[in-house]
N, C-alpha and C positions, 0 to 999 in steps of 0.2 A: 272333367269337362274342358278344362283349359288346355289339356294336352291333345285334344282331338285333331286340331289342324296339323299336329306334328306326326300323327299316326301314318299319314300318307308318305311324308318325307322326313325321315329321321335326321338327314343332313341339315335341314333348315333349323331343326332344334339345336344341333351342335353349333351352328353359326350364331344363332341367338344367344346361346350359352357363352360362346367365346366373346361376343360383343359385350355381354353383361359383365363377364369376368374382367375384360380390358378396362371398361369404364370404372368398375368398382376399384380396380387396381390403381387407376389414375387418381381417383378420389382419395384412396388411402395414402398414396404417395404424397399428394398435396397436403393432406391433413397432417401426416408425420412431419413433413418439412415445415409447415406453419407452426407446429407446436415445438419443434426442436431448434429452430433458428434463434429465438431469443435466449434459450438456454445455452446454446453455444456462445452467444454474444456475452452473456453473464460469466461464462467460464473463462473466456479470454480476458475480460475486464478484471476478474479476480486474480488471474495470473499477472496481469500488468500491475495491479495494486500490490501484489506480494513482491514484485520486483522493485518497489519503491516509486512507482509513477503514481504519486498521490492525487494527481489531477484527473484520474480516470473516472469517467461517469458513463452510465449506460442508458438512462431514461430516454434521451433523444434518439439512441440507436434502436431501441425497442419499438418506437413509433407510438401510435395512438391506440394501442390495445387497451381493453378495458376488462382485464382478467387478473388472475392471481400472479401470473408471470410479470405483468406490468407493475403490480404492487411490489413484487420482489425486486424489480429494477429500481423503483423509487426508494425502497428500503436500503438497497445496495448504495445508491447515491448518498442517502442520508449517512450511512455508515462511513462512506469514504470522506464525507465532509467533516464529520466528527473526528476521524482518525487524522486527517490532515490538520485540523485545527489543534488537536492535542499534541501532535508532533511539533508543530510550529511553536506552541506555547512552551513545550519543554525545551526546544532549542533556545528560545528567548530567555527562559529561566536559567539555563546553563550559562548563557552569555553574560546575564546579569550577575550570576553567582561568581563567575570567573573574574569579572571586573571588580566585584566587591572583595574578593579574596586576594587578588593580585595587586591591587592598589596599595594596601598596607605593606605587602612584602616588598614592593618597589621602594616605598618610603623607608623601610627598614634597611634596605641595601644602601640607600643614599646616606642614612644616618651612620651605618657601619663605615662607609668610606670617609665621612667627616671624622669619626671617632679614631680611625686608624691614623689620620694625619695629626690629631691632637695628642694622643697618648704616646707614651714612650715605648721602647722595645719590650719592656716587661709585660705589657698587656696584649702583645701581638698574638700570642697563642690563644687567648680567649676570644679575641676578635675574629681570628681565623675559624675557630670552633663555631661561633655564632654565625658567621658567614656560610659555613659548610651546612649547618642545620637549616638556615634560611634557604639555601639552594635546594636542599632535599625537600623542604616543605613546598617550595615552588614546583618541583618535579611531581610530587604527589598530588598537588592541586591540578596540575596539567593532565595527570593520568586519570583522576577521578572525573574531570569535567570533559573528557574527550572519550565518550562511549564508543566503542568499536561497532556496535550493532547498528548505529544510525549514520555511519559514515557514507553508506551507499544511497541514503535517502536525500532528496533534494532539499 
């Protein structure tokens, strides 16, 4: 019954079909764009975070959505906050450990310098050996406390 007006003119049917296809195509394009834009934003943010930009956040970029993608953006921001906090804490710990290990080494080197002036030539070999081991220990502490994997992070 609905096709009766089109029996007289099939071209009108084709025009209406074309209009319907065009409108549905526009709606599908808008829907695909609406759903994929925040996912692309999350993808770019994840790439930035992996490059060491720990202050990357996405919730403000996603907008006022109230769906699972917005929840994912909030979870991403929470993860980035935790990661930034943990890396900052690790850097602070390494700095503190470095200070605590290098301070006694510095005092040991000062004591070695004073001992070198006070003892005779017969103890110079032992003092040089102690100084060599102290320098090796200082180098090892430097290597352990300077992790290569975090040098690119802020």
